[in-house]
LOPAVEX-644467 format. One record per atom (N, C-alpha, C): x, z, y. Coordinates in steps of 0.2 Angstrom, whole numbers, plus 2048, in hexadecimal, padded with zeros to 3 digits. Layout:
BEGIN
XZY/...
# end
This chain:
BEGIN
F909BE52F/F969BB530/F9A9B9536/FA29BB533/FA49BC53A/FA69B553D/FA89B4542/FA89B0549/FAB9A9545/FB19A8542/FB59A4541/FB19A053B/FAC9A3536/FA89A1533/FA299F535/FA09A153A/F9A99D53D/F9C998541/FA4997544/FA498F549/FA498B542/FA598B53D/FA6987539/F9F985536/F9A987538/F94986535/F9198153A/F8E97A539/F8C97753C/F85979540/F87974546/F8097754B/F7A977549/F76973546/F70972545/F6F97853E/F7397953A/F73980533/F74986539/F7798553C/F7998C541/F7198D547/F6D98A547/F6798B54B/F6198B545/F6598853E/F5E98B53B/F5D98F537/F63995539/F6799A534/F639A053A/F5E99F541/F5D9A4545/F569A6543/F549AB544/F4E9AE53E/F4A9AD544/F4A9AF54C/F469AE550/F439A8552/F3A9A7550/F399A0551/F399A0559/F389A055D/F3799D564/F3E99B566/F429A2564/F4C9A0565/F4D99B562/F4A99955B/F4B99355A/F4998F55A/F4398D55F/F42988562/F42985567/F4798A56C/F4998A571/F52986571/F5498856A/F5A98656A/F5B981567/F5597E564/F55978562/F56971564/F5397256B/F5496C56F/F5B96B575/F5C968574/F6496757A/F64966581/F5C964583/F5A96758A/F5B96F58B/F59972587/F58979589/F5F97B58A/F6497B586/F6997C588/F6D97A58D/F6A974590/F6D972596/F6B97659D/F6597659A/F6197C5A0/F639855A1/F6698659A/F6898D598/F6D98E59E/F7398659B/F7998659F/F789865A8/F719835A8/F719815B1/F7098A5B2/F6C98B5B1/F699945B1/F6E9975B3/F759995AB/F7A99B5AE/F7D99B5B2/F7F9965B3/F829925BC/F7F9965C3/F799935C1/F759985C6/F7599C5C8/F779A15C2/F759AA5C1/F799AB5C4/F829A75C2/F899A95C6/F889A85CC/F879A25D0/F889A15D5/F849A85DA/F7D9A75D8/F789AD5DC/F7A9B35DD/F7B9B55D9/F7F9BD5D8/F859BE5DE/F899BB5DE/F8F9BD5E5/F8A9BA5EB/F889B25EA/F879B35F1/F809B55F4/F7F9BB5ED/F789BF5F3/F7B9C55F5/F829C85F0/F879CB5F1/F899CD5F8/F8C9C65F9/F8F9C6601/F8B9C2606/F869C2606/F819BE60D/F799C460B/F7A9CA606/F719CD607/F769D3608/F719DA60B/F729E2609/F6F9E3603/F6F9E05FD/F699E05F8/F709E45F5/F6D9EA5F0/F729EF5EE/F759EE5E9/F7C9EC5E5/F7D9EA5E3/F7B9EB5DA/F799F05DA/F779F15D4/F709ED5D3/F6D9EB5D8/F699E75D8/F689DF5D8/F709DF5DA/F719D85DA/F719D25D1/F739D65CD/F719D25C6/F6A9D15C5/F659D45C7/F5D9D75C5/F5C9CF5CB/F5B9CF5D2/F5A9C85D8/F5D9C25D3/F639C25D0/F659BB5CF/F639BB5C6/F629BE5C4/F619BD5BE/F569BC5BD/F549C05C2/F4C9BD5C1/F4D9B75C6/F529B55CC/F509B15D0/F529AB5CC/F589A85C8/F589A25C7/F599A25BF/F559A85BA/F569A75B4/F509A55B2/F4C9A25B5/F4799E5B3/F489965B3/F4E9925B3/F5198F5B3/F5398E5AC/F529915A8/F5598E5A1/F4F98E59D/F4898C5A1/F4299059B/F3E98859F/F419855A3/F4197E5A6/F3C97A5A2/F4197959B/F3F973596/F3B977591/F3797E591/F3898058C/F2D98258A/F2998058E/F2297C590/F1F981596/F18982596/F1598459A/F1698959D/F1398F595/F13995598/F1A99859C/F23995598/F2999959A/F289975A1/F299915A3/F2798F5A9/F239935AE/F1D9925AF/F1A9975B1/F1D99E5B2/F1D9A15AE/F229AA5AE/F299A85B3/F2B9A35B2/F339A25B5/F2F9A15BB/F2D99B5BC/F2C99B5C2/F289A15C9/F239A45C4/F209AC5CA/F269AE5CA/F2B9B15C6/F309B55C7/F359B45CC/F359AC5CD/F3A9A95D3/F389A95D9/F319A65D8/F2B9A75DF/F2E9B05E2/F2C9B35DE/F2C9BD5DE/F339BE5E2/F379BD5DC/F3E9BE5E0/F419BD5E6/F3F9B55E7/F429B05EE/F3F9B55F1/F3A9B65F3/F359B75F7/F349BD5FB/F389C35F4/F3A9CB5F7/F3F9C95FA/F469C65F7/F4C9C45F7/F4B9C25FF/F459BF601/F479BD60A/F459C260D/F449C860C/F419CE610/F479D1613/F4B9D060F/F519D660F/F569D2615/F599D5619/F5E9D361D/F679D161A/F659CB61D/F6B9C561B/F709C361F/F749BF620/F799BC621/F799B4622/F759B2620/F729A961D/F6F9A6624/F6D99E622/F6C99D626/F6399E625/F6299F61F/F5C9A061F/F599A861D/F539A961E/F539B061C/F539AF613/F4F9AC60F/F529A760B/F589A9605/F5B9AB601/F609A8600/F609A25FC/F6599F600/F659965FC/F689975F4/F6A99A5F1/F699995E8/F6399A5E7/F5E9A05E9/F5699F5E8/F5399C5E9/F549985F0/F519925F1/F5298C5ED/F5998A5ED/F589845E6/F569865E0/F5798C5DC/F549905D8/F4A98E5D9/F4898F5DE/F4198F5DF/F3E9885DF/F439845E2/F4197D5E3/F419795DB/F4697C5D8/F4597B5CF/F4197B5CC/F3E9835CC/F389855C8/F339845CC/F329805D1/F2D97F5D3/F2C9765D3/F319735D1/F2D96D5CF/F2E96E5C8/F309705C5/F2F9725BB/F289765BC/F259785BE/F1E97B5BF/F1A9775C1/F1C9715C5/F1796C5C8/F169665C1/F1C9655BD/F1C9625B8/F189625B3/F1796A5B0/F159705AA/F109715AC/F0C9745B0/F069795B1/F009725B1/EFC9755B1/EF69705B0/EF496E5B8/EF096A5B7/EEE9655BB/EEB96B5C3/EE696F5C0/EE49715C5/EE697A5C8/EED97A5C4/EF297F5C8/EF697E5CC/EF89775CB/EFA9765D1/EF99765DA/EF39755DC/EF39795E3/EF79805E3/EF69875DC/EF898D5DD/F0098D5DE/F029885DC/F0A9885DA/F0B9855E0/F099815E3/F0B97F5EB/F0B9825EF/F039875EF/F0298B5F6/F089935F4/F0A9935EC/F0D9995EB/F159995ED/F169925EC/F1F98F5F0/F1F9905F6/F1798D5FA/F1998C602/F1A993603/F15999602/F149A0604/F1E9A2602/F1E9A05FE/F279A15FE/F2C99F604/F2A99A606/F2E99360B/F2C99A611/F2599B613/F2499F617/F289A461B/F299AA616/F2B9AD613/F329AD616/F359A7614/F3D9A8612/F419A1615/F3D99D618/F4099761A/F3F998621/F43996628/F4399662F/F3C990630/F3A992638/F3598F639/F34989639/F3C98663F/F3F97E63F/F3F97B639/F4097D632/F4297B62D/F3A97B627/F38980629/F32982624/F2C97B625/F2A97962A/F2597362C/F2796C627/F2E96B624/F2F967623/F2E96761C/F3296D619/F3096F613/F2B970610/F25973613/F1F974610/F1A96C612/F1D968613/F1B961611/F1D95E610/F2295F60F/F27959606/F2295E603/F22965601/F219675FB/F199645FB/F159635FF/F0D95F5FC/F0D95B5FA/F14956600/F1394F5FD/F1494E5F5/F1B9525F2/F1C9545EB/F169565EA/F1495B5EB/F0D95D5E5/F069555E4/F069545EA/F0094F5EA/F049475E4/F099475E7/F0B9425E4/F0D9445DD/F0E94B5D9/F0E94C5D1/F0794A5CF/F0394F5D4/EFD9505CF/EFB9485D0/EFA9435D2/EF893D5D2/EFC9395CD/F009395CB/F059375C6/F0393A5BF/F0193F5C0/F029435B8/EF99435B8/EF49445BD/EEF9425BA/EEE9385B7/EF29345BD/EEF92C5B8/EF292A5B3/EF99315B1/EFB9305A9/EF79335A5/EF59395A6/EEE93A5A3/EE99365A0/EE79335A6/EE192F5A8/EE392A5A2/EE89265A3/EEA92059F/EEA923596/EED92C595/EEE92D58F/EE792C58A/EE392F590/EDA93358E/ED692B58D/ED792758F/ED792058F/ED991C587/EE191D587/EE2918583/EE091D57E/EDF92357B/EDB927578/ED5924576/ED0925579/EC8924579/EC991C579/ECE917579/ECD912576/ECE910570/ED591456E/ED5914567/ECE916562/ECB91C563/EC691F561/EBF91A560/EBF916566/EBA912566/EBB90E561/EC3908561/EC390255C/EC3907555/EC490B555/EC290F54B/EBE91154C/EB7912552/EB291454E/EAC90D54E/EB0906551/EAE8FF550/EAF8FC54A/EB88FD547/EB78FD53F/EB690153C/EB190953E/EAE908537/EA8905539/EA3906540/E9F90253D/E9C8FC53A/EA48F953B/EA38F2538/EA48F0530/EA68F852F/EA68F8529/EA08FB525/E9D8FF527/E95900525/E928FC526/E928F552C/E8D8F152D/E8F8EC525/E948EC524/E988E451F/E958EA518/E958EF517/E928F3512/E8D8F4512/E868F2516/E808F1516/E7D8EC513/E848E6516/E808DF513/E838DD50C/E888E150C/E8B8DF502/E838E34FD/E7F8E9500/E7D8ED4FE/E778E7500/E758E6504/E6F8E1506/E6C8DA4FF/E768D8500/E768D14FC/E748D64F2/E778DA4F2/E788DD4EB/E718DD4E8/E6D8E04EE/E648E24ED/E638DC4E8/E658D94F1/E5F8D14F1/E628CD4EB/E678CC4E7/E6A8C64E4/E678CA4DC/E6D8CF4DD/E6D8D44D4/E678D44D4/E638DA4D5/E5C8DB4D3/E588D84D2/E588D34D6/E528CC4D7/E558C94CD/E5C8C64CD/E5D8C64C7/E5C8CA4C0/E5E8CF4C3/E5A8D54BC/E568D64BB/E508D64BF/E4A8D74C1/E488D04BB/E4A8CA4BC/E488C64B9/E478C44B1/E508C84B0/E508C84AA/E4C8CE4A5/E4A8D34A9/E458D84A9/E3E8D34A5/E3C8D24AA/E358CD4A9/E368C84A2/E3B8C44A2/E3D8BF49C/E3C8C3496/E438C9497/E428CC490/E3B8D048E/E378D3492/E308D5491/E2A8D048D/E2B8CA493/E258C5491/E278C048B/E2D8C0489/E308BC484/E2D8B947E/E2A8BF47C/E278BF475/E1F8BC477/E1C8BD47B/E148BA47C/E178B4480/E1B8B2484/E1C8A9485/E1E8A5480/E228A7479/E238A3476/E1E8A5470/E1A8A946F/E138AA46C/E0D8A646F/E0F8A0476/E078A047A/E0A89747D/E10896478/E14891479/E0E88B476/E0F884477/E0D87E474/E0F87F46C/E1687F46C/E17880463/E1A889463/E1488C463/E16894461/E1A89745C/E1C89A45E/E2189F45C/E218A745A/E248A8455/E208B0454/E2B8B2453/E288B9458/E2F8BB45A/E2D8C3455/E318C2451/E318C944C/E348CE44E/E338D4448/E348DB44D/E3C8DC450/E408DA44E/E498D944D/E4A8D6456/E488D1455/E468CD45B/E448CF461/E3E8D245F/E3B8D6463/E408DE469/E448DF462/E488E7465/E4C8E3468/E4E8DC466/E548DC46A/E518DA472/E4B8D6470/E488D547A/E498DC47E/E458E147A/E448E747C/E4C8EB480/E508E947A/E568EC47E/E5A8E9484/E598E2484/E598DD48A/E588E0491/E508E248D/E4A8E4495/E518EC496/E508F0493/E528F7495/E5C8F5498/E5C8F2492/E668F1496/E638EF4A0/E5F8E94A1/E608E74A7/E5D8ED4AA/E578F14A7/E578F74AA/E5B8FB4AE/E618FD4AB/E649034AA/E6B8FF4B0/E6A8F94AE/E708F64B4/E6B8F54BA/E668F54BB/E638F44C0/E648FC4C5/E639004C2/E649094C3/E6B9084C6/E6F9084C2/E749064C4/E769044CD/E748FE4CC/E768FA4D1/E748FE4D7/E6F9004D6/E699034DE/E6D90C4DE/E7090D4D9/E769134D8/E7C90F4DE/E7E90C4DD/E859094E0/E829084E9/E7B9044E9/E799024EF/E799094F3/E7790E4F0/E779164F4/E7C9174F8/E839164F5/E899144F5/E8B9124FC/E8B90C4FA/E8D903500/E88905506/E82908505/E7C90850A/E7D90A510/E8090B518/E7F91051D/E7991351E/E7A91851F/E7291F51F/E7291D52A/E6D92052A/E6A91E531/E68915534/E6591152D/E6490B52F/E69908535/E6E908533/E73906538/E748FE537/E718F953D/E708F1539/E778EE536/E758EA533/E7A8E4530/E7C8DE531/E808DA534/E808D3533/E7C8CF52E/E798C9530/E758C452B/E7C8C152A/E7C8BD524/E7E8B8521/E7B8B4520/E778AF520/E728AD51D/E758A6517/E728A8511/E738A350B/E6F89C50A/E6B8A1509/E6589F508/E5F89C50C/E5989A50D/E56897513/E4E89650F/E49892515/E43890511/E4288B50D/E4788850D/E47882508/E4A882500/E4C88B501/E4E88C4FC/E478904F6/E438904F8/E3E8954F8/E398924F1/E3888E4F2/E368884EC/E3A8894E7/E3F8874E5/E448894E2/E458924E0/E438954E3/E4189D4E0/E3D89E4DD/E3789A4E1/E3189B4DD/E318984D7/E348914D6/E3388E4CE/E378924C8/E3C8974CB/E3F8984C7/E3F89E4C3/E378A14C7/E328A74C6/E2F8A54C2/E2B89F4C4/E2789E4C1/E2889C4B8/E2E89A4B9/E338984B1/E3289F4AC/E348A54B0/E348A94AC/E2C8AD4A9/E268A84AC/E208AA4AA/E1B8AC4AC/E1D8AE4B4/E1A8B04B9/E158AC4BE/E108AE4BD/E0B8AA4C2/E0B8AB4C7/E108A64CC/E0F8A54D3/E0E89E4D7/E0B8A04DD/E088994E0/E0A89B4E8/E0D8944EB/E108924EF/E0E8904F5/E0B8924FB/E0988E4FF/E0E88E505/E12888506/E1788750C/E13882512/E10885516/E0E87F51C/E1587F523/E19883522/E1E883526/E2587D528/E2387B52F/E2A87652F/E3087B530/E3387852A/E3A87D529/E4287952F/E3F874531/E45873538/E4287753C/E3E87A53B/E3C87E544/E3E885544/E3F88653D/E4188E53E/E4988E53C/E4B893542/E52896542/E56896539/E5A895537/E5D896531/E5F89E530/E5F8A4533/E608A9533/E578AA532/E548A9536/E4D8AE535/E4A8AA52D/E4C8A252B/E4C8A1524/E4F8A551E/E548A8521/E598AC51B/E548B1519/E528B551F/E4F8BB51F/E488B951E/E458B451D/E3F8B151A/E3F8B2513/E468AF511/E458AE50A/E468B4506/E4C8B950A/E4E8BF504/E488C2503/E408C150A/E3C8C750B/E368C4505/E368BD504/E338B94FD/E368BC4F6/E3D8BD4F7/E408BB4F0/E3E8C44EE/E418C84F5/E3F8D04F1/E358CF4EF/E308CB4F3/E2A8D14F2/E298CE4EB/E2B8C74E9/E2A8C54E3/E2D8C94DD/E348C94E0/E358D04DB/E338D54D7/E2F8D94DF/E2E8E04DE/E278DF4D8/E248D84D9/E1C8D64D8/E1F8D54D1/E258D34CF/E238D34C6/E278D74C3/E2A8DD4C4/E2B8E34C2/E258E74C3/E218E94C9/E1F8EE4C9/E168EB4C7/E158E44C6/E0E8E24C7/E0E8DD4C0/E128DD4BA/E108D84B5/E0A8D64B3/E0A8D04B1/E058CC4B2/E018CA4B9/E028CC4BE/DFD8CB4C3/DFE8C24C3/DFA8C14CA/DFB8BB4CE/DFF8BD4D3/E058BA4D6/E088B94DC/E048B44E0/E068B44E5/E048AD4ED/E088B04F1/E0B8AA4F3/E0F8AA4F8/E0E8A64FC/E0F8A6505/E0C8A550B/E108A350F/E1289B512/E1589B517/E1189851D/E1289C526/E0D897528/E1289952D/E11896532/E1089453A/E0B89753D/E0B89C542/E0389D547/E0889C54C/E0389E552/E0689F559/E058A555D/E028AA558/E018B255C/E038B8556/E0A8B855A/E0D8B555F/E0F8B255E/E138AD564/E138A4565/E198A5560/E1A89E55C/E2089A558/E228A2553/E1F8A354F/E1E8A954B/E1E8A5543/E218A853E/E238A7536/E1F8AA534/E198AC530/E168B152F/E178B1525/E168B6521/E198B451C/E138BA519/E0F8B7514/E0D8BA50F/E0D8B8509/E0F8BE506/E0F8C04FE/E098C54FC/E098C44F7/E008C94F4/E028C64EC/E018CD4EA/DFF8CC4E3/DF98D34E0/DF98CE4D8/DF08D44D7/DF38DB4D5/DEF8DE4D0/DF18E34CF/DF48E24C7/DF98E64C3/DFC8E34BA/DF68E14B9/DF78DD4B3/DF38DD4AE/DF88DD4A6/DFD8DF4A7/E018E24A4/E048E84A3/E058EA49E/E0A8F349F/E108F24A4/E108F74A8/E178F64AC/E1B8FB4A9/E228F94A9/E278FC4A4/E298FF4AA/E2D9044A8/E2E90B4AC/E359074B0/E359074B7/E3A9084BB/E3B90B4C0/E3E9104C0/E429184C1/E459134C8/E4691C4CD/E499194D3/E469154D7/E469164DE/E439124E3/E4890E4E6/E499084E7/E4D9024EA/E4C9054F1/E508FE4F5/E508FC4F9/E4D8F94FE/E488F44F5/E4A8EE4F9/E438ED501/E3D8F14FF/E388F1507/E3C8F450C/E408F750D/E458FB512/E4A8F4516/E4C8F1510/E518ED511/E4B8E6513/E478E6510/E428E1517/E438DF51D/E408E851C/E3F8E9522/E448E8528/E4B8EA527/E518EA529/E528E152A/E508E0527/E538D8528/E4F8D552C/E478D752E/E438D3531/E438D6536/E448DD538/E478E153F/E4D8DF542/E528DC53D/E588D953F/E588D3544/E518CE543/E508C7546/E4A8C854B/E478CE54D/E428CF552/E398D054E/E3A8D0546/E368D0543/E348D6541/E2D8D553E/E2B8DA53B/E288DB532/E288E0530/E268E1529/E228E6526/E1B8E3525/E188EA51F/E168E751A/E168EC514/E158ED50E/E118F250C/E098F050B/E048F4507/E028F4502/E008F64FE/DFC8F94F7/DF58F44F9/DF28F14F5/DEC8EF4F7/DE48F24F3/DE08F34F5/DDA8F84F3/DD98F44EC/DD98F24EB/DD98EC4E1/DDF8ED4DD/DE48F14E2/DE88F54DC/DF08EF4DC/DEF8E94E1/DF48E54E1/DF98E74E9/DFA8E34E9/E038E44EF/E008DF4F5/E038E24F9/E058DA4FF/E098DC505/E0D8D7506/E128D650C/E108D350F/E118D5514/E0E8D151E/E138D351E/E188CC522/E1D8CA526/E1E8C752C/E218C6534/E208C1538/E268C3539/E2A8BB53C/E308BA53E/E328B5543/E348B754A/E358B154E/E378AC54A/E348A254D/E358A0548/E3F89D54C/E408A0551/E4489D554/E488A5556/E508A3558/E548AA55A/E548A9562/E588AF566/E588AE56E/E508AB573/
# end
C-alpha cells in the first residue's frame, strides 16, 4: 500500500491491519503513543548531551541514549516491559556514571531524569514484595552517580516515596480484596437463602400434599368396605371397584412424582430451613377427625395446655403428628393409631409426643420409593432444640417418640 493510500485509512482501521499482536496492543492505547513521544524526545536530548559532556565514544552514544531512555516508551505497557526498561536504565545510568564527564554529577542529567521516571513506573507496577529491590537498586545507582552532598537527600526522598507508594498500593489492594470477599459473601448468603427457601417448600409440599394424597389412596382403597359396612349397606360393583383402584393407583403415581420433585427442591447436607408455622396444637384434633372420616381408627389423648407451648413448637408438633398418622395409614392399613400429647418435667417444660400404630391387618399396597417424612420430622425437631425417635415395634407396629421444648429461648 502506498503512503498516500495509507494516510487516508482511519486511525483505528490502520491499527487493526497490524499483524503483530504485541505491537497492535501497544498502538491501540493513546497513552502508549504519548510515552513513545516522550521516549523519542529524551533520546534526542540525551544523545547530544552525552556527546558534549562525556568521553563516551561516538559510536556508543546511540546505544547509551537508547538503552538509558528507551524504557520510557513502555511505562504504560505493563509489569514485564516496565521491569525490563527500568533494569536497562539502572544499568546504563550506573555504567555512564563510571565514565569521566564534565557535568555537575558523575551521572549525566538526561540519564538521571530517565532513571527517576523509570523508578516511578516500577514502583507503581511491580509487585509489592519487589519494591524493596527497586528502591535498593535505584539507590545503588544514586551512590555511583550522585555527589555525596546531594546523595543523602535523594536517597531519603527515594525511601519516603517507596514507603508511601507501598502503603497506598497495599491499602488499595486490601480494599479491593475486602470488596471482592464481601461480594462473594453476599452471593453465598443469597444462595443459602435460596436453598433454605427450597427446603421449606419441600417440607411443606411433603407435609401437605403427601398427606392429602395418602388420604385419597386410603379412601379409594377402603371405600368398598366402608360402604358395605355402613348402616345402609351398599354394594360396589366390579366397575366401580376398578374405578376406585384406578383412583388409588393415580394417587400413588402422583405421590411418587411429588417425591421426585422433592429430590430437586431439597438441598443436601441437611441445611436448616426457617419454619413458618401455619397449624399448631389446636389443629391436631381437626387433623385426627379428618383421618377418622376415611375409616382409620385413631385415638387422641391431649393433656397439654396449648397456651403454654410456643407457636413454632406447636407447628412442629402438628407436622410430626401429621406425618406419623400418614405413614401409619399408608404402611399399616387397618391398624389402630394412638396419638398422645403430654407435658413432662424431665427434661423440664417438655412436650412429649407418642404416636403408635399396630401391625397392618389389611393388605399393604405398593408404596415404592422412600419419602422424606422421618427425615423431615427429625430436622423440624432439631430446629427447635428437640429430638425424634422412630422405630418399629416387636409386634410389627411402629412407634414415634418426640420431645420438644415447650418454649424457645
